[in-house]
Predicted model as a PDB file, atoms N, CA, C, CB and O in Angstrom, pLDDT in the B-factor column:
MODEL        1                                                                  
ATOM      1  N   MET A   1     102.083  30.820 -13.751  1.00 80.00           N  
ATOM      2  CA  MET A   1     102.524  30.512 -12.408  1.00 80.00           C  
ATOM      3  C   MET A   1     101.478  29.636 -11.688  1.00 80.00           C  
ATOM      4  CB  MET A   1     102.784  31.815 -11.621  1.00 80.00           C  
ATOM      5  O   MET A   1     101.796  28.549 -11.206  1.00 80.00           O  
ATOM      6  N   ILE A   2     100.254  30.117 -11.625  1.00 85.00           N  
ATOM      7  CA  ILE A   2      99.195  29.321 -10.999  1.00 85.00           C  
ATOM      8  C   ILE A   2      98.913  28.078 -11.842  1.00 85.00           C  
ATOM      9  CB  ILE A   2      97.901  30.163 -10.822  1.00 85.00           C  
ATOM     10  O   ILE A   2      98.676  26.992 -11.313  1.00 85.00           O  
ATOM     11  N   CYS A   3      98.943  28.260 -13.155  1.00 86.00           N  
ATOM     12  CA  CYS A   3      98.730  27.110 -14.052  1.00 86.00           C  
ATOM     13  C   CYS A   3      99.752  26.019 -13.774  1.00 86.00           C  
ATOM     14  CB  CYS A   3      98.813  27.546 -15.531  1.00 86.00           C  
ATOM     15  O   CYS A   3      99.409  24.839 -13.711  1.00 86.00           O  
ATOM     16  N   ASP A   4     101.001  26.417 -13.609  1.00 87.00           N  
ATOM     17  CA  ASP A   4     102.054  25.434 -13.347  1.00 87.00           C  
ATOM     18  C   ASP A   4     101.807  24.692 -12.034  1.00 87.00           C  
ATOM     19  CB  ASP A   4     103.424  26.122 -13.312  1.00 87.00           C  
ATOM     20  O   ASP A   4     102.018  23.482 -11.949  1.00 87.00           O  
ATOM     21  N   ALA A   5     101.359  25.422 -11.014  1.00 90.00           N  
ATOM     22  CA  ALA A   5     101.081  24.792  -9.719  1.00 90.00           C  
ATOM     23  C   ALA A   5      99.926  23.801  -9.839  1.00 90.00           C  
ATOM     24  CB  ALA A   5     100.756  25.861  -8.654  1.00 90.00           C  
ATOM     25  O   ALA A   5      99.970  22.723  -9.247  1.00 90.00           O  
ATOM     26  N   ILE A   6      98.899  24.159 -10.599  1.00 90.00           N  
ATOM     27  CA  ILE A   6      97.763  23.254 -10.800  1.00 90.00           C  
ATOM     28  C   ILE A   6      98.216  22.021 -11.581  1.00 90.00           C  
ATOM     29  CB  ILE A   6      96.605  23.976 -11.545  1.00 90.00           C  
ATOM     30  O   ILE A   6      97.815  20.901 -11.266  1.00 90.00           O  
ATOM     31  N   GLN A   7      99.049  22.229 -12.594  1.00 89.00           N  
ATOM     32  CA  GLN A   7      99.555  21.105 -13.367  1.00 89.00           C  
ATOM     33  C   GLN A   7     100.384  20.170 -12.493  1.00 89.00           C  
ATOM     34  CB  GLN A   7     100.387  21.603 -14.546  1.00 89.00           C  
ATOM     35  O   GLN A   7     100.263  18.950 -12.601  1.00 89.00           O  
ATOM     36  N   LYS A   8     101.221  20.731 -11.634  1.00 92.00           N  
ATOM     37  CA  LYS A   8     102.031  19.911 -10.728  1.00 92.00           C  
ATOM     38  C   LYS A   8     101.142  19.127  -9.765  1.00 92.00           C  
ATOM     39  CB  LYS A   8     103.017  20.793  -9.939  1.00 92.00           C  
ATOM     40  O   LYS A   8     101.425  17.968  -9.461  1.00 92.00           O  
ATOM     41  N   LEU A   9     100.081  19.749  -9.292  1.00 93.00           N  
ATOM     42  CA  LEU A   9      99.137  19.072  -8.411  1.00 93.00           C  
ATOM     43  C   LEU A   9      98.465  17.908  -9.140  1.00 93.00           C  
ATOM     44  CB  LEU A   9      98.078  20.063  -7.892  1.00 93.00           C  
ATOM     45  O   LEU A   9      98.321  16.822  -8.579  1.00 93.00           O  
ATOM     46  N   MET A  10      98.054  18.134 -10.388  1.00 93.00           N  
ATOM     47  CA  MET A  10      97.436  17.067 -11.178  1.00 93.00           C  
ATOM     48  C   MET A  10      98.440  15.946 -11.443  1.00 93.00           C  
ATOM     49  CB  MET A  10      96.895  17.625 -12.513  1.00 93.00           C  
ATOM     50  O   MET A  10      98.101  14.768 -11.329  1.00 93.00           O  
ATOM     51  N   ASP A  11      99.671  16.308 -11.795  1.00 94.00           N  
ATOM     52  CA  ASP A  11     100.707  15.297 -12.036  1.00 94.00           C  
ATOM     53  C   ASP A  11     100.962  14.463 -10.789  1.00 94.00           C  
ATOM     54  CB  ASP A  11     102.009  15.963 -12.494  1.00 94.00           C  
ATOM     55  O   ASP A  11     101.102  13.243 -10.868  1.00 94.00           O  
ATOM     56  N   TYR A  12     101.023  15.126  -9.635  1.00 96.00           N  
ATOM     57  CA  TYR A  12     101.237  14.416  -8.370  1.00 96.00           C  
ATOM     58  C   TYR A  12     100.094  13.435  -8.109  1.00 96.00           C  
ATOM     59  CB  TYR A  12     101.364  15.417  -7.197  1.00 96.00           C  
ATOM     60  O   TYR A  12     100.324  12.286  -7.733  1.00 96.00           O  
ATOM     61  N   GLY A  13      98.872  13.898  -8.310  1.00 95.00           N  
ATOM     62  CA  GLY A  13      97.717  13.036  -8.109  1.00 95.00           C  
ATOM     63  C   GLY A  13      97.719  11.827  -9.020  1.00 95.00           C  
ATOM     64  O   GLY A  13      97.367  10.725  -8.600  1.00 95.00           O  
ATOM     65  N   LEU A  14      98.115  12.029 -10.273  1.00 95.00           N  
ATOM     66  CA  LEU A  14      98.180  10.924 -11.221  1.00 95.00           C  
ATOM     67  C   LEU A  14      99.298   9.943 -10.868  1.00 95.00           C  
ATOM     68  CB  LEU A  14      98.382  11.457 -12.634  1.00 95.00           C  
ATOM     69  O   LEU A  14      99.100   8.728 -10.897  1.00 95.00           O  
ATOM     70  N   GLN A  15     100.463  10.475 -10.537  1.00 97.00           N  
ATOM     71  CA  GLN A  15     101.615   9.625 -10.224  1.00 97.00           C  
ATOM     72  C   GLN A  15     101.399   8.799  -8.961  1.00 97.00           C  
ATOM     73  CB  GLN A  15     102.860  10.475 -10.068  1.00 97.00           C  
ATOM     74  O   GLN A  15     101.956   7.708  -8.832  1.00 97.00           O  
ATOM     75  N   ASN A  16     100.603   9.305  -8.037  1.00 97.00           N  
ATOM     76  CA  ASN A  16     100.383   8.614  -6.771  1.00 97.00           C  
ATOM     77  C   ASN A  16      99.019   7.931  -6.706  1.00 97.00           C  
ATOM     78  CB  ASN A  16     100.519   9.589  -5.624  1.00 97.00           C  
ATOM     79  O   ASN A  16      98.538   7.580  -5.628  1.00 97.00           O  
ATOM     80  N   ASP A  17      98.401   7.748  -7.879  1.00 96.00           N  
ATOM     81  CA  ASP A  17      97.101   7.073  -7.993  1.00 96.00           C  
ATOM     82  C   ASP A  17      96.019   7.704  -7.124  1.00 96.00           C  
ATOM     83  CB  ASP A  17      97.247   5.618  -7.624  1.00 96.00           C  
ATOM     84  O   ASP A  17      95.126   7.008  -6.640  1.00 96.00           O  
ATOM     85  N   LEU A  18      96.092   9.003  -6.926  1.00 96.00           N  
ATOM     86  CA  LEU A  18      95.045   9.707  -6.184  1.00 96.00           C  
ATOM     87  C   LEU A  18      93.891  10.078  -7.104  1.00 96.00           C  
ATOM     88  CB  LEU A  18      95.613  10.968  -5.512  1.00 96.00           C  
ATOM     89  O   LEU A  18      92.748  10.201  -6.662  1.00 96.00           O  
ATOM     90  N   ILE A  19      94.195  10.256  -8.388  1.00 95.00           N  
ATOM     91  CA  ILE A  19      93.170  10.473  -9.405  1.00 95.00           C  
ATOM     92  C   ILE A  19      93.507   9.606 -10.609  1.00 95.00           C  
ATOM     93  CB  ILE A  19      93.070  11.984  -9.808  1.00 95.00           C  
ATOM     94  O   ILE A  19      94.666   9.249 -10.822  1.00 95.00           O  
ATOM     95  N   GLN A  20      92.505   9.274 -11.382  1.00 95.00           N  
ATOM     96  CA  GLN A  20      92.681   8.475 -12.584  1.00 95.00           C  
ATOM     97  C   GLN A  20      92.816   9.420 -13.780  1.00 95.00           C  
ATOM     98  CB  GLN A  20      91.489   7.484 -12.781  1.00 95.00           C  
ATOM     99  O   GLN A  20      92.264  10.520 -13.756  1.00 95.00           O  
ATOM    100  N   PRO A  21      93.535   9.012 -14.815  1.00 94.00           N  
ATOM    101  CA  PRO A  21      93.713   9.888 -15.983  1.00 94.00           C  
ATOM    102  C   PRO A  21      92.402  10.401 -16.570  1.00 94.00           C  
ATOM    103  CB  PRO A  21      94.472   9.155 -17.050  1.00 94.00           C  
ATOM    104  O   PRO A  21      92.320  11.553 -16.997  1.00 94.00           O  
ATOM    105  N   GLU A  22      91.390   9.560 -16.592  1.00 94.00           N  
ATOM    106  CA  GLU A  22      90.108  10.001 -17.167  1.00 94.00           C  
ATOM    107  C   GLU A  22      89.388  11.015 -16.284  1.00 94.00           C  
ATOM    108  CB  GLU A  22      89.202   8.802 -17.397  1.00 94.00           C  
ATOM    109  O   GLU A  22      88.446  11.665 -16.738  1.00 94.00           O  
ATOM    110  N   ASP A  23      89.813  11.159 -15.038  1.00 93.00           N  
ATOM    111  CA  ASP A  23      89.196  12.124 -14.121  1.00 93.00           C  
ATOM    112  C   ASP A  23      89.995  13.412 -13.985  1.00 93.00           C  
ATOM    113  CB  ASP A  23      89.026  11.500 -12.762  1.00 93.00           C  
ATOM    114  O   ASP A  23      89.611  14.301 -13.225  1.00 93.00           O  
ATOM    115  N   ARG A  24      91.095  13.519 -14.708  1.00 90.00           N  
ATOM    116  CA  ARG A  24      91.987  14.681 -14.570  1.00 90.00           C  
ATOM    117  C   ARG A  24      91.225  16.004 -14.707  1.00 90.00           C  
ATOM    118  CB  ARG A  24      93.104  14.616 -15.622  1.00 90.00           C  
ATOM    119  O   ARG A  24      91.352  16.885 -13.856  1.00 90.00           O  
ATOM    120  N   TYR A  25      90.441  16.141 -15.769  1.00 88.00           N  
ATOM    121  CA  TYR A  25      89.761  17.415 -16.006  1.00 88.00           C  
ATOM    122  C   TYR A  25      88.586  17.636 -15.065  1.00 88.00           C  
ATOM    123  CB  TYR A  25      89.279  17.483 -17.435  1.00 88.00           C  
ATOM    124  O   TYR A  25      88.199  18.775 -14.806  1.00 88.00           O  
ATOM    125  N   VAL A  26      88.022  16.556 -14.555  1.00 91.00           N  
ATOM    126  CA  VAL A  26      86.954  16.680 -13.563  1.00 91.00           C  
ATOM    127  C   VAL A  26      87.523  17.321 -12.295  1.00 91.00           C  
ATOM    128  CB  VAL A  26      86.319  15.285 -13.245  1.00 91.00           C  
ATOM    129  O   VAL A  26      86.845  18.098 -11.623  1.00 91.00           O  
ATOM    130  N   VAL A  27      88.765  16.989 -11.982  1.00 91.00           N  
ATOM    131  CA  VAL A  27      89.432  17.541 -10.804  1.00 91.00           C  
ATOM    132  C   VAL A  27      90.047  18.904 -11.131  1.00 91.00           C  
ATOM    133  CB  VAL A  27      90.518  16.568 -10.289  1.00 91.00           C  
ATOM    134  O   VAL A  27      89.992  19.817 -10.307  1.00 91.00           O  
ATOM    135  N   GLN A  28      90.622  19.050 -12.302  1.00 90.00           N  
ATOM    136  CA  GLN A  28      91.342  20.268 -12.666  1.00 90.00           C  
ATOM    137  C   GLN A  28      90.425  21.450 -12.947  1.00 90.00           C  
ATOM    138  CB  GLN A  28      92.196  20.008 -13.868  1.00 90.00           C  
ATOM    139  O   GLN A  28      90.736  22.569 -12.541  1.00 90.00           O  
ATOM    140  N   ASN A  29      89.322  21.237 -13.618  1.00 88.00           N  
ATOM    141  CA  ASN A  29      88.468  22.342 -14.051  1.00 88.00           C  
ATOM    142  C   ASN A  29      87.965  23.230 -12.919  1.00 88.00           C  
ATOM    143  CB  ASN A  29      87.302  21.801 -14.791  1.00 88.00           C  
ATOM    144  O   ASN A  29      87.946  24.449 -13.090  1.00 88.00           O  
ATOM    145  N   PRO A  30      87.554  22.686 -11.768  1.00 91.00           N  
ATOM    146  CA  PRO A  30      87.136  23.599 -10.683  1.00 91.00           C  
ATOM    147  C   PRO A  30      88.254  24.546 -10.236  1.00 91.00           C  
ATOM    148  CB  PRO A  30      86.655  22.791  -9.483  1.00 91.00           C  
ATOM    149  O   PRO A  30      87.990  25.704  -9.912  1.00 91.00           O  
ATOM    150  N   TYR A  31      89.499  24.060 -10.216  1.00 88.00           N  
ATOM    151  CA  TYR A  31      90.617  24.950  -9.875  1.00 88.00           C  
ATOM    152  C   TYR A  31      90.760  26.053 -10.914  1.00 88.00           C  
ATOM    153  CB  TYR A  31      91.933  24.154  -9.764  1.00 88.00           C  
ATOM    154  O   TYR A  31      90.986  27.214 -10.573  1.00 88.00           O  
ATOM    155  N   MET A  32      90.627  25.685 -12.175  1.00 86.00           N  
ATOM    156  CA  MET A  32      90.745  26.674 -13.241  1.00 86.00           C  
ATOM    157  C   MET A  32      89.634  27.714 -13.132  1.00 86.00           C  
ATOM    158  CB  MET A  32      90.704  25.991 -14.618  1.00 86.00           C  
ATOM    159  O   MET A  32      89.869  28.898 -13.375  1.00 86.00           O  
ATOM    160  N   GLU A  33      88.433  27.285 -12.772  1.00 87.00           N  
ATOM    161  CA  GLU A  33      87.319  28.208 -12.620  1.00 87.00           C  
ATOM    162  C   GLU A  33      87.511  29.131 -11.414  1.00 87.00           C  
ATOM    163  CB  GLU A  33      86.016  27.433 -12.484  1.00 87.00           C  
ATOM    164  O   GLU A  33      87.237  30.328 -11.495  1.00 87.00           O  
ATOM    165  N   ILE A  34      87.978  28.574 -10.307  1.00 88.00           N  
ATOM    166  CA  ILE A  34      88.202  29.377  -9.096  1.00 88.00           C  
ATOM    167  C   ILE A  34      89.172  30.517  -9.383  1.00 88.00           C  
ATOM    168  CB  ILE A  34      88.743  28.494  -7.948  1.00 88.00           C  
ATOM    169  O   ILE A  34      88.951  31.652  -8.962  1.00 88.00           O  
ATOM    170  N   PHE A  35      90.243  30.206 -10.100  1.00 85.00           N  
ATOM    171  CA  PHE A  35      91.260  31.214 -10.386  1.00 85.00           C  
ATOM    172  C   PHE A  35      91.003  31.947 -11.698  1.00 85.00           C  
ATOM    173  CB  PHE A  35      92.625  30.571 -10.423  1.00 85.00           C  
ATOM    174  O   PHE A  35      91.836  32.733 -12.150  1.00 85.00           O  
ATOM    175  N   GLN A  36      89.846  31.689 -12.310  1.00 83.00           N  
ATOM    176  CA  GLN A  36      89.420  32.317 -13.551  1.00 83.00           C  
ATOM    177  C   GLN A  36      90.502  32.227 -14.628  1.00 83.00           C  
ATOM    178  CB  GLN A  36      89.053  33.771 -13.299  1.00 83.00           C  
ATOM    179  O   GLN A  36      90.853  33.216 -15.271  1.00 83.00           O  
ATOM    180  N   LEU A  37      91.015  31.014 -14.803  1.00 80.00           N  
ATOM    181  CA  LEU A  37      92.045  30.757 -15.793  1.00 80.00           C  
ATOM    182  C   LEU A  37      91.460  30.004 -16.968  1.00 80.00           C  
ATOM    183  CB  LEU A  37      93.205  29.976 -15.182  1.00 80.00           C  
ATOM    184  O   LEU A  37      90.548  29.193 -16.811  1.00 80.00           O  
ATOM    185  N   ASN A  38      91.982  30.275 -18.123  1.00 72.00           N  
ATOM    186  CA  ASN A  38      91.623  29.543 -19.325  1.00 72.00           C  
ATOM    187  C   ASN A  38      92.662  28.454 -19.503  1.00 72.00           C  
ATOM    188  CB  ASN A  38      91.544  30.481 -20.584  1.00 72.00           C  
ATOM    189  O   ASN A  38      93.853  28.755 -19.592  1.00 72.00           O  
ATOM    190  N   THR A  39      92.254  27.218 -19.556  1.00 57.00           N  
ATOM    191  CA  THR A  39      93.176  26.089 -19.635  1.00 57.00           C  
ATOM    192  C   THR A  39      94.059  26.180 -20.873  1.00 57.00           C  
ATOM    193  CB  THR A  39      92.403  24.774 -19.641  1.00 57.00           C  
ATOM    194  O   THR A  39      95.145  25.600 -20.884  1.00 57.00           O  
ATOM    195  N   CYS A  40      93.635  26.881 -21.905  1.00 55.00           N  
ATOM    196  CA  CYS A  40      94.433  26.990 -23.121  1.00 55.00           C  
ATOM    197  C   CYS A  40      95.748  27.713 -22.879  1.00 55.00           C  
ATOM    198  CB  CYS A  40      93.648  27.704 -24.195  1.00 55.00           C  
ATOM    199  O   CYS A  40      96.671  27.587 -23.683  1.00 55.00           O  
ATOM    200  N   ARG A  41      95.852  28.453 -21.809  1.00 56.00           N  
ATOM    201  CA  ARG A  41      97.107  29.122 -21.476  1.00 56.00           C  
ATOM    202  C   ARG A  41      98.074  28.180 -20.780  1.00 56.00           C  
ATOM    203  CB  ARG A  41      96.842  30.333 -20.598  1.00 56.00           C  
ATOM    204  O   ARG A  41      99.249  28.506 -20.615  1.00 56.00           O  
ATOM    205  N   CYS A  42      97.592  27.022 -20.373  1.00 59.00           N  
ATOM    206  CA  CYS A  42      98.417  26.070 -19.642  1.00 59.00           C  
ATOM    207  C   CYS A  42      99.042  25.060 -20.600  1.00 59.00           C  
ATOM    208  CB  CYS A  42      97.585  25.349 -18.570  1.00 59.00           C  
ATOM    209  O   CYS A  42      98.805  25.093 -21.807  1.00 59.00           O  
ATOM    210  N   ARG A  43      99.845  24.164 -20.032  1.00 55.00           N  
ATOM    211  CA  ARG A  43     100.563  23.168 -20.834  1.00 55.00           C  
ATOM    212  C   ARG A  43      99.619  22.235 -21.567  1.00 55.00           C  
ATOM    213  CB  ARG A  43     101.492  22.359 -19.955  1.00 55.00           C  
ATOM    214  O   ARG A  43      99.881  21.870 -22.713  1.00 55.00           O  
ATOM    215  N   GLU A  44      98.533  21.845 -20.931  1.00 54.00           N  
ATOM    216  CA  GLU A  44      97.591  20.922 -21.549  1.00 54.00           C  
ATOM    217  C   GLU A  44      96.295  21.654 -21.831  1.00 54.00           C  
ATOM    218  CB  GLU A  44      97.342  19.689 -20.649  1.00 54.00           C  
ATOM    219  O   GLU A  44      95.920  22.577 -21.108  1.00 54.00           O  
ATOM    220  N   HIS A  45      95.621  21.241 -22.876  1.00 47.00           N  
ATOM    221  CA  HIS A  45      94.388  21.908 -23.275  1.00 47.00           C  
ATOM    222  C   HIS A  45      93.166  21.081 -22.909  1.00 47.00           C  
ATOM    223  CB  HIS A  45      94.399  22.187 -24.769  1.00 47.00           C  
ATOM    224  O   HIS A  45      93.112  19.875 -23.150  1.00 47.00           O  
ATOM    225  N   SER A  46      92.199  21.749 -22.329  1.00 48.00           N  
ATOM    226  CA  SER A  46      90.932  21.111 -22.019  1.00 48.00           C  
ATOM    227  C   SER A  46      89.867  21.713 -22.933  1.00 48.00           C  
ATOM    228  CB  SER A  46      90.557  21.291 -20.509  1.00 48.00           C  
ATOM    229  O   SER A  46      89.650  22.924 -22.891  1.00 48.00           O  
ATOM    230  N   PRO A  47      89.212  20.925 -23.739  1.00 46.00           N  
ATOM    231  CA  PRO A  47      88.191  21.472 -24.617  1.00 46.00           C  
ATOM    232  C   PRO A  47      87.048  22.130 -23.846  1.00 46.00           C  
ATOM    233  CB  PRO A  47      87.646  20.382 -25.505  1.00 46.00           C  
ATOM    234  O   PRO A  47      86.289  22.910 -24.420  1.00 46.00           O  
ATOM    235  N   LEU A  48      86.918  21.828 -22.562  1.00 47.00           N  
ATOM    236  CA  LEU A  48      85.850  22.428 -21.779  1.00 47.00           C  
ATOM    237  C   LEU A  48      86.089  23.896 -21.490  1.00 47.00           C  
ATOM    238  CB  LEU A  48      85.684  21.687 -20.493  1.00 47.00           C  
ATOM    239  O   LEU A  48      85.138  24.626 -21.211  1.00 47.00           O  
ATOM    240  N   HIS A  49      87.340  24.352 -21.551  1.00 46.00           N  
ATOM    241  CA  HIS A  49      87.644  25.743 -21.239  1.00 46.00           C  
ATOM    242  C   HIS A  49      88.225  26.524 -22.401  1.00 46.00           C  
ATOM    243  CB  HIS A  49      88.586  25.801 -20.100  1.00 46.00           C  
ATOM    244  O   HIS A  49      88.524  27.707 -22.242  1.00 46.00           O  
ATOM    245  N   CYS A  50      88.397  25.913 -23.558  1.00 44.00           N  
ATOM    246  CA  CYS A  50      88.969  26.619 -24.692  1.00 44.00           C  
ATOM    247  C   CYS A  50      87.877  27.414 -25.389  1.00 44.00           C  
ATOM    248  CB  CYS A  50      89.646  25.636 -25.674  1.00 44.00           C  
ATOM    249  O   CYS A  50      87.138  26.878 -26.214  1.00 44.00           O  
ATOM    250  N   SER A  51      87.780  28.678 -25.057  1.00 40.00           N  
ATOM    251  CA  SER A  51      86.720  29.502 -25.636  1.00 40.00           C  
ATOM    252  C   SER A  51      87.217  30.370 -26.767  1.00 40.00           C  
ATOM    253  CB  SER A  51      86.098  30.366 -24.579  1.00 40.00           C  
ATOM    254  O   SER A  51      86.413  30.930 -27.513  1.00 40.00           O  
ATOM    255  N   SER A  52      88.530  30.496 -26.912  1.00 36.00           N  
ATOM    256  CA  SER A  52      89.037  31.373 -27.984  1.00 36.00           C  
ATOM    257  C   SER A  52      89.792  30.573 -29.013  1.00 36.00           C  
ATOM    258  CB  SER A  52      89.943  32.471 -27.413  1.00 36.00           C  
ATOM    259  O   SER A  52      90.291  31.136 -29.988  1.00 36.00           O  
TER     260      SER A  52                                                      
ENDMDL                                                                          
END                                                                             
């Protein structure tokens, strides 16, 4: 649920040129840390948070 909201926020930022594709994880990772989520549970995988 929270993962989906974060993904939608990232998609919105990319579609509206608010963030660049190469900066996606720079922007996304702090949200994942705040909510103590592992990105591997989400639609896209970030090697920075895949611990298992």
